[in-house]
GUMAR-67766 format. One record per atom (N, C-alpha, C): residue number from 1; atom name; x, y, z. Coordinates in nm, 2 decimals. Each point is the difference from the previous one (the first is absolute). Example, Ala and Ser with C-alpha at 12.3 -4.5 7.8 and 13.67 -1.06 7.14 Angstrom:
BEGIN
{site 1 "N" {1.32 -0.57 0.78}}
{site 1 "CA" {-0.09 0.12 0.00}}
{site 1 "C" {0.09 0.12 0.00}}
{site 2 "N" {-0.04 0.11 -0.07}}
{site 2 "CA" {0.09 0.11 0.00}}
{site 2 "C" {-0.08 0.11 0.08}}
//
This chain:
BEGIN
{site 1 "N" {10.48 9.62 15.10}}
{site 1 "CA" {-0.12 -0.12 -0.10}}
{site 1 "C" {0.05 0.09 -0.17}}
{site 2 "N" {0.00 -0.12 -0.05}}
{site 2 "CA" {0.02 0.03 -0.20}}
{site 2 "C" {-0.14 -0.05 -0.06}}
{site 3 "N" {-0.03 0.07 -0.10}}
{site 3 "CA" {-0.11 -0.06 -0.03}}
{site 3 "C" {0.06 -0.03 -0.18}}
{site 4 "N" {-0.08 -0.10 0.00}}
{site 4 "CA" {0.03 -0.06 -0.19}}
{site 4 "C" {-0.04 0.12 -0.05}}
{site 5 "N" {0.09 -0.02 -0.10}}
{site 5 "CA" {-0.03 0.09 -0.16}}
{site 5 "C" {-0.05 -0.02 -0.06}}
{site 6 "N" {-0.14 0.04 -0.09}}
{site 6 "CA" {-0.05 -0.06 -0.05}}
{site 6 "C" {0.05 -0.01 -0.17}}
{site 7 "N" {-0.06 -0.08 -0.08}}
{site 7 "CA" {0.07 -0.03 -0.11}}
{site 7 "C" {0.04 0.12 -0.10}}
{site 8 "N" {-0.03 0.15 0.00}}
{site 8 "CA" {-0.01 0.08 -0.03}}
{site 8 "C" {0.12 0.07 0.03}}
{site 9 "N" {0.05 0.01 0.12}}
{site 9 "CA" {0.06 0.07 0.12}}
{site 9 "C" {0.15 -0.13 -0.03}}
{site 10 "N" {0.04 -0.13 -0.01}}
{site 10 "CA" {0.05 -0.04 -0.05}}
{site 10 "C" {0.04 0.01 -0.17}}
{site 11 "N" {-0.08 0.01 -0.12}}
{site 11 "CA" {0.06 0.02 -0.03}}
{site 11 "C" {0.03 0.09 -0.08}}
{site 12 "N" {-0.03 0.14 0.07}}
{site 12 "CA" {0.08 0.12 0.01}}
{site 12 "C" {0.19 -0.01 0.03}}
{site 13 "N" {0.02 -0.07 0.12}}
{site 13 "CA" {0.07 -0.05 0.08}}
{site 13 "C" {0.12 -0.08 -0.12}}
{site 14 "N" {-0.09 -0.06 -0.07}}
{site 14 "CA" {0.05 -0.11 -0.08}}
{site 14 "C" {0.14 0.08 -0.16}}
{site 15 "N" {-0.18 0.08 0.01}}
{site 15 "CA" {0.06 0.12 -0.10}}
{site 15 "C" {0.13 0.10 0.05}}
{site 16 "N" {0.02 0.07 0.09}}
{site 16 "CA" {0.08 0.04 0.06}}
{site 16 "C" {0.07 -0.10 0.02}}
{site 17 "N" {0.06 -0.12 -0.02}}
{site 17 "CA" {0.13 -0.09 0.01}}
{site 17 "C" {0.02 -0.04 -0.13}}
{site 18 "N" {-0.09 0.04 -0.11}}
{site 18 "CA" {0.05 -0.06 -0.09}}
{site 18 "C" {-0.04 -0.13 -0.04}}
{site 19 "N" {-0.10 -0.05 0.07}}
{site 19 "CA" {-0.02 -0.11 -0.01}}
{site 19 "C" {-0.14 -0.04 -0.08}}
{site 20 "N" {0.01 0.06 -0.10}}
{site 20 "CA" {-0.14 0.00 -0.12}}
{site 20 "C" {-0.06 -0.14 -0.02}}
{site 21 "N" {0.04 -0.12 0.01}}
{site 21 "CA" {-0.07 -0.14 0.00}}
{site 21 "C" {-0.06 -0.01 0.08}}
{site 22 "N" {0.02 0.03 0.13}}
{site 22 "CA" {-0.04 0.00 0.15}}
{site 22 "C" {-0.12 0.09 0.00}}
{site 23 "N" {0.05 0.10 -0.08}}
{site 23 "CA" {-0.14 0.12 0.01}}
{site 23 "C" {-0.11 -0.10 -0.10}}
{site 24 "N" {0.03 -0.03 -0.09}}
{site 24 "CA" {-0.08 -0.07 -0.10}}
{site 24 "C" {-0.08 -0.14 0.04}}
{site 25 "N" {0.05 -0.08 0.11}}
{site 25 "CA" {0.00 -0.12 0.11}}
{site 25 "C" {-0.15 0.07 0.06}}
{site 26 "N" {0.05 0.09 0.09}}
{site 26 "CA" {-0.08 0.06 0.11}}
{site 26 "C" {-0.10 0.03 -0.05}}
{site 27 "N" {-0.02 0.06 -0.14}}
{site 27 "CA" {-0.13 0.08 -0.02}}
{site 27 "C" {-0.10 -0.08 -0.11}}
{site 28 "N" {0.07 -0.13 -0.05}}
{site 28 "CA" {-0.05 -0.05 -0.08}}
{site 28 "C" {-0.09 -0.10 0.06}}
{site 29 "N" {0.01 -0.06 0.10}}
{site 29 "CA" {-0.14 -0.04 0.06}}
{site 29 "C" {-0.05 0.04 0.09}}
{site 30 "N" {0.03 0.17 0.04}}
{site 30 "CA" {-0.10 0.04 0.13}}
{site 30 "C" {-0.13 0.04 -0.07}}
{site 31 "N" {-0.08 0.05 0.10}}
{site 31 "CA" {-0.19 0.05 0.03}}
{site 31 "C" {0.03 0.10 0.02}}
{site 32 "N" {-0.06 0.12 -0.05}}
{site 32 "CA" {0.00 0.10 0.08}}
{site 32 "C" {-0.17 0.04 -0.01}}
{site 33 "N" {-0.08 0.04 0.11}}
{site 33 "CA" {-0.13 0.02 -0.02}}
{site 33 "C" {0.02 0.15 -0.03}}
{site 34 "N" {0.08 0.10 0.06}}
{site 34 "CA" {-0.01 0.11 -0.07}}
{site 34 "C" {0.02 0.10 -0.10}}
{site 35 "N" {-0.07 0.01 -0.06}}
{site 35 "CA" {0.06 0.08 -0.13}}
{site 35 "C" {0.15 0.02 -0.01}}
{site 36 "N" {0.01 0.12 0.05}}
{site 36 "CA" {0.15 0.07 0.01}}
{site 36 "C" {0.13 -0.10 0.01}}
{site 37 "N" {-0.05 -0.09 0.07}}
{site 37 "CA" {0.10 -0.09 0.00}}
{site 37 "C" {0.02 -0.09 -0.08}}
{site 38 "N" {-0.11 -0.01 -0.08}}
{site 38 "CA" {-0.01 -0.12 -0.13}}
{site 38 "C" {0.10 0.08 -0.12}}
{site 39 "N" {-0.07 0.12 0.01}}
{site 39 "CA" {0.08 0.12 -0.09}}
{site 39 "C" {0.18 0.00 0.02}}
{site 40 "N" {0.00 0.04 0.15}}
{site 40 "CA" {0.14 -0.01 0.01}}
{site 40 "C" {0.06 -0.14 -0.03}}
{site 41 "N" {0.00 -0.06 0.07}}
{site 41 "CA" {0.02 -0.16 -0.04}}
{site 41 "C" {0.03 -0.02 -0.15}}
{site 42 "N" {-0.09 0.03 -0.09}}
{site 42 "CA" {0.02 0.00 -0.15}}
{site 42 "C" {0.10 0.06 0.00}}
{site 43 "N" {0.05 0.16 0.00}}
{site 43 "CA" {0.11 0.05 -0.01}}
{site 43 "C" {0.09 -0.05 0.05}}
{site 44 "N" {0.06 -0.07 0.06}}
{site 44 "CA" {0.08 -0.01 0.09}}
{site 44 "C" {0.01 -0.14 -0.12}}
{site 45 "N" {-0.06 -0.09 0.05}}
{site 45 "CA" {0.02 -0.11 -0.10}}
{site 45 "C" {0.07 0.04 -0.15}}
{site 46 "N" {-0.10 0.10 -0.05}}
{site 46 "CA" {0.08 0.02 -0.16}}
{site 46 "C" {0.15 0.06 0.01}}
{site 47 "N" {0.02 0.10 0.08}}
{site 47 "CA" {0.14 0.03 0.04}}
{site 47 "C" {0.09 -0.13 0.04}}
{site 48 "N" {-0.01 -0.05 0.04}}
{site 48 "CA" {0.07 -0.16 0.04}}
{site 48 "C" {0.01 -0.04 -0.19}}
{site 49 "N" {-0.08 -0.01 -0.03}}
{site 49 "CA" {-0.05 -0.10 -0.08}}
{site 49 "C" {0.09 0.08 -0.17}}
{site 50 "N" {0.01 0.12 0.03}}
{site 50 "CA" {0.07 0.06 -0.08}}
{site 50 "C" {0.18 0.02 0.05}}
{site 51 "N" {0.03 0.00 0.09}}
{site 51 "CA" {0.09 0.00 0.08}}
{site 51 "C" {0.10 -0.16 -0.09}}
{site 52 "N" {-0.12 -0.08 0.06}}
{site 52 "CA" {0.10 -0.13 -0.08}}
{site 52 "C" {-0.04 0.00 -0.14}}
{site 53 "N" {-0.03 0.07 -0.08}}
{site 53 "CA" {-0.01 0.03 -0.16}}
{site 53 "C" {-0.06 -0.15 -0.04}}
{site 54 "N" {-0.17 0.02 0.11}}
{site 54 "CA" {-0.10 -0.08 -0.06}}
{site 54 "C" {-0.14 0.08 -0.02}}
{site 55 "N" {0.01 0.11 -0.09}}
{site 55 "CA" {-0.09 0.09 -0.03}}
{site 55 "C" {-0.13 -0.05 -0.08}}
{site 56 "N" {0.00 -0.11 -0.08}}
{site 56 "CA" {-0.11 -0.04 -0.01}}
{site 56 "C" {-0.09 -0.04 0.10}}
{site 57 "N" {0.05 -0.09 0.13}}
{site 57 "CA" {-0.10 -0.06 0.08}}
{site 57 "C" {-0.04 0.18 0.07}}
{site 58 "N" {0.01 0.09 0.04}}
{site 58 "CA" {-0.03 0.12 0.03}}
{site 58 "C" {-0.05 0.10 -0.07}}
{site 59 "N" {-0.06 -0.04 -0.15}}
{site 59 "CA" {-0.06 0.08 -0.02}}
{site 59 "C" {-0.16 -0.02 0.02}}
{site 60 "N" {-0.05 -0.16 -0.03}}
{site 60 "CA" {-0.11 -0.02 0.04}}
{site 60 "C" {-0.07 0.04 0.16}}
{site 61 "N" {0.09 -0.05 0.08}}
{site 61 "CA" {-0.01 0.01 0.16}}
{site 61 "C" {-0.05 0.15 0.01}}
{site 62 "N" {0.10 0.11 -0.08}}
{site 62 "CA" {-0.03 0.12 0.01}}
{site 62 "C" {-0.15 0.04 -0.06}}
{site 63 "N" {-0.03 -0.03 -0.15}}
{site 63 "CA" {-0.11 -0.01 -0.03}}
{site 63 "C" {-0.10 -0.02 0.08}}
{site 64 "N" {-0.03 -0.18 0.09}}
{site 64 "CA" {-0.11 0.02 0.11}}
{site 64 "C" {0.01 0.08 0.07}}
{site 65 "N" {0.07 0.07 0.05}}
{site 65 "CA" {-0.03 0.10 0.15}}
{site 65 "C" {-0.03 0.15 -0.11}}
{site 66 "N" {0.03 0.00 -0.08}}
{site 66 "CA" {0.01 0.18 -0.05}}
{site 66 "C" {-0.17 0.06 0.04}}
{site 67 "N" {-0.08 -0.07 -0.05}}
{site 67 "CA" {-0.13 0.04 0.05}}
{site 67 "C" {-0.01 0.03 0.14}}
{site 68 "N" {0.07 -0.03 0.09}}
{site 68 "CA" {0.00 0.02 0.18}}
{site 68 "C" {0.08 0.10 0.02}}
{site 69 "N" {0.06 0.05 -0.08}}
{site 69 "CA" {0.10 0.13 0.07}}
{site 69 "C" {-0.06 0.11 0.06}}
{site 70 "N" {0.02 0.07 0.03}}
{site 70 "CA" {-0.07 0.13 0.03}}
{site 70 "C" {0.12 0.09 0.08}}
{site 71 "N" {-0.05 0.12 -0.08}}
{site 71 "CA" {0.08 0.12 0.05}}
{site 71 "C" {0.11 0.01 -0.08}}
{site 72 "N" {0.08 0.12 -0.06}}
{site 72 "CA" {0.12 0.00 -0.07}}
{site 72 "C" {0.10 -0.05 0.02}}
{site 73 "N" {0.02 -0.05 0.15}}
{site 73 "CA" {0.14 -0.06 0.00}}
{site 73 "C" {0.01 -0.16 -0.06}}
{site 74 "N" {-0.12 -0.08 0.04}}
{site 74 "CA" {-0.04 -0.13 -0.04}}
{site 74 "C" {0.00 0.00 -0.11}}
{site 75 "N" {-0.05 0.07 -0.10}}
{site 75 "CA" {-0.02 0.04 -0.13}}
{site 75 "C" {0.11 0.00 -0.12}}
{site 76 "N" {0.07 0.11 0.10}}
{site 76 "CA" {0.10 0.02 -0.06}}
{site 76 "C" {0.11 -0.11 -0.04}}
{site 77 "N" {0.03 -0.08 0.14}}
{site 77 "CA" {0.05 -0.12 0.03}}
{site 77 "C" {-0.03 -0.12 -0.10}}
{site 78 "N" {-0.08 -0.01 -0.02}}
{site 78 "CA" {-0.06 -0.11 -0.07}}
{site 78 "C" {0.04 0.05 -0.11}}
{site 79 "N" {-0.07 0.12 -0.07}}
{site 79 "CA" {0.04 0.03 -0.15}}
{site 79 "C" {0.17 -0.04 0.00}}
{site 80 "N" {0.06 0.04 0.08}}
{site 80 "CA" {0.14 -0.01 -0.03}}
{site 80 "C" {0.03 -0.13 -0.05}}
{site 81 "N" {-0.03 -0.07 0.16}}
{site 81 "CA" {0.05 -0.14 -0.02}}
{site 81 "C" {-0.05 -0.11 -0.11}}
{site 82 "N" {-0.14 0.04 -0.07}}
{site 82 "CA" {-0.07 -0.03 -0.13}}
{site 82 "C" {0.10 -0.01 -0.11}}
{site 83 "N" {0.04 0.15 0.02}}
{site 83 "CA" {0.09 0.06 -0.13}}
{site 83 "C" {0.13 -0.08 -0.01}}
{site 84 "N" {0.04 0.00 0.16}}
{site 84 "CA" {0.13 -0.07 -0.03}}
{site 84 "C" {0.00 -0.12 -0.06}}
{site 85 "N" {-0.09 -0.08 0.09}}
{site 85 "CA" {-0.03 -0.15 -0.04}}
{site 85 "C" {0.02 -0.04 -0.19}}
{site 86 "N" {-0.12 0.08 -0.04}}
{site 86 "CA" {-0.04 -0.01 -0.15}}
{site 86 "C" {0.07 0.07 -0.09}}
{site 87 "N" {0.11 0.10 0.07}}
{site 87 "CA" {0.14 0.05 -0.10}}
{site 87 "C" {0.09 -0.13 0.01}}
{site 88 "N" {0.02 -0.07 0.10}}
{site 88 "CA" {0.07 -0.06 0.00}}
{site 88 "C" {-0.05 -0.17 -0.05}}
{site 89 "N" {-0.12 0.00 -0.10}}
{site 89 "CA" {-0.02 -0.13 -0.04}}
{site 89 "C" {-0.04 0.04 -0.16}}
{site 90 "N" {-0.06 -0.05 -0.07}}
{site 90 "CA" {-0.01 -0.01 -0.14}}
{site 90 "C" {-0.11 0.14 -0.02}}
{site 91 "N" {-0.04 0.07 0.11}}
{site 91 "CA" {-0.08 0.14 0.00}}
{site 91 "C" {0.05 0.17 0.00}}
{site 92 "N" {0.11 -0.01 -0.06}}
{site 92 "CA" {0.08 0.14 0.05}}
{site 92 "C" {-0.05 0.07 -0.05}}
{site 93 "N" {-0.08 0.04 -0.10}}
{site 93 "CA" {-0.03 0.12 -0.03}}
{site 93 "C" {-0.11 0.07 0.13}}
{site 94 "N" {-0.12 -0.14 0.00}}
{site 94 "CA" {-0.10 0.06 0.11}}
{site 94 "C" {0.07 -0.03 0.18}}
{site 95 "N" {0.14 -0.08 0.00}}
{site 95 "CA" {0.05 0.06 0.09}}
{site 95 "C" {0.04 0.10 0.04}}
{site 96 "N" {0.10 0.10 -0.05}}
{site 96 "CA" {0.01 0.10 -0.02}}
{site 96 "C" {-0.05 0.11 0.00}}
{site 97 "N" {-0.13 0.00 -0.06}}
{site 97 "CA" {-0.10 0.13 -0.01}}
{site 97 "C" {-0.12 -0.03 0.16}}
{site 98 "N" {0.02 -0.09 0.06}}
{site 98 "CA" {-0.01 -0.02 0.20}}
{site 98 "C" {0.11 0.07 0.04}}
{site 99 "N" {0.13 -0.07 0.00}}
{site 99 "CA" {0.09 0.09 0.09}}
{site 99 "C" {0.00 0.18 -0.07}}
{site 100 "N" {-0.05 0.03 -0.09}}
{site 100 "CA" {-0.03 0.15 -0.06}}
{site 100 "C" {-0.10 0.08 0.11}}
{site 101 "N" {-0.06 -0.10 -0.03}}
{site 101 "CA" {-0.16 0.03 0.14}}
{site 101 "C" {0.02 0.04 0.10}}
{site 102 "N" {0.08 -0.17 0.08}}
{site 102 "CA" {0.06 0.04 0.11}}
{site 102 "C" {0.09 0.09 0.04}}
{site 103 "N" {0.06 0.07 -0.11}}
{site 103 "CA" {0.12 0.07 0.04}}
{site 103 "C" {-0.10 0.14 0.01}}
{site 104 "N" {-0.11 0.04 -0.06}}
{site 104 "CA" {-0.07 0.12 -0.02}}
{site 104 "C" {-0.10 0.01 0.10}}
{site 105 "N" {0.00 -0.10 0.08}}
{site 105 "CA" {-0.09 -0.02 0.17}}
{site 105 "C" {0.10 0.04 0.05}}
{site 106 "N" {0.11 -0.04 0.08}}
{site 106 "CA" {0.11 0.01 0.06}}
{site 106 "C" {0.00 0.11 0.05}}
{site 107 "N" {0.04 0.11 -0.04}}
{site 107 "CA" {0.04 0.15 0.05}}
{site 107 "C" {-0.12 0.05 0.10}}
{site 108 "N" {-0.13 -0.03 -0.08}}
{site 108 "CA" {-0.05 0.09 0.10}}
{site 108 "C" {-0.12 -0.08 0.09}}
{site 109 "N" {0.01 -0.13 -0.04}}
{site 109 "CA" {-0.10 -0.11 0.09}}
{site 109 "C" {0.09 -0.14 0.08}}
{site 110 "N" {0.07 -0.02 -0.02}}
{site 110 "CA" {0.10 -0.09 0.04}}
{site 110 "C" {0.18 0.04 -0.01}}
{site 111 "N" {0.03 0.09 0.07}}
{site 111 "CA" {0.13 0.06 -0.03}}
{site 111 "C" {0.08 -0.09 0.09}}
{site 112 "N" {-0.04 -0.06 0.09}}
{site 112 "CA" {0.09 -0.14 0.05}}
{site 112 "C" {0.05 -0.13 -0.10}}
{site 113 "N" {-0.10 0.02 -0.14}}
{site 113 "CA" {0.09 -0.14 -0.06}}
{site 113 "C" {0.11 0.09 -0.12}}
{site 114 "N" {0.02 0.10 0.00}}
{site 114 "CA" {0.05 0.07 -0.14}}
{site 114 "C" {0.17 -0.08 0.00}}
{site 115 "N" {0.06 -0.04 0.09}}
{site 115 "CA" {0.10 -0.05 -0.02}}
{site 115 "C" {-0.04 -0.14 -0.08}}
{site 116 "N" {-0.12 -0.08 0.09}}
{site 116 "CA" {-0.01 -0.15 -0.07}}
{site 116 "C" {-0.03 0.05 -0.14}}
{site 117 "N" {-0.09 0.07 -0.05}}
{site 117 "CA" {-0.03 0.01 -0.17}}
{site 117 "C" {0.09 -0.03 -0.04}}
{site 118 "N" {0.12 0.12 0.03}}
{site 118 "CA" {0.09 0.08 -0.09}}
{site 118 "C" {0.12 -0.14 0.01}}
{site 119 "N" {-0.04 -0.05 0.07}}
{site 119 "CA" {0.11 -0.19 -0.01}}
{site 119 "C" {-0.05 -0.06 -0.14}}
{site 120 "N" {-0.16 -0.02 0.04}}
{site 120 "CA" {-0.02 -0.10 -0.07}}
{site 120 "C" {-0.09 0.06 -0.18}}
{site 121 "N" {0.05 0.13 -0.03}}
{site 121 "CA" {0.01 0.04 -0.09}}
{site 121 "C" {0.16 -0.01 -0.04}}
//
């Protein structure tokens, strides 16, 4: 028996297939009860919006969930994505400062994000 995938799992599959607009569609209307799912959904949606060259839509989304991030990995990911979003809009200096901050967090707290931070810098 096959289980239906939840919106986050579907979004990850869409991301891996390069279907960034689908990631945004899947997560835009989804409601998540758990804090960690809300944060993860915002991060995946922001990644997709950046890939679609829509950074101005990613920044407010990330700012809304930033207070819910817990732990080094969530904090570093949110900082990195917000920095990338701002650097690609008219707030370049603020964005670059956030990317620098994320880069300083990554080696000791979230090494799995090192390549992604380097990409956005």
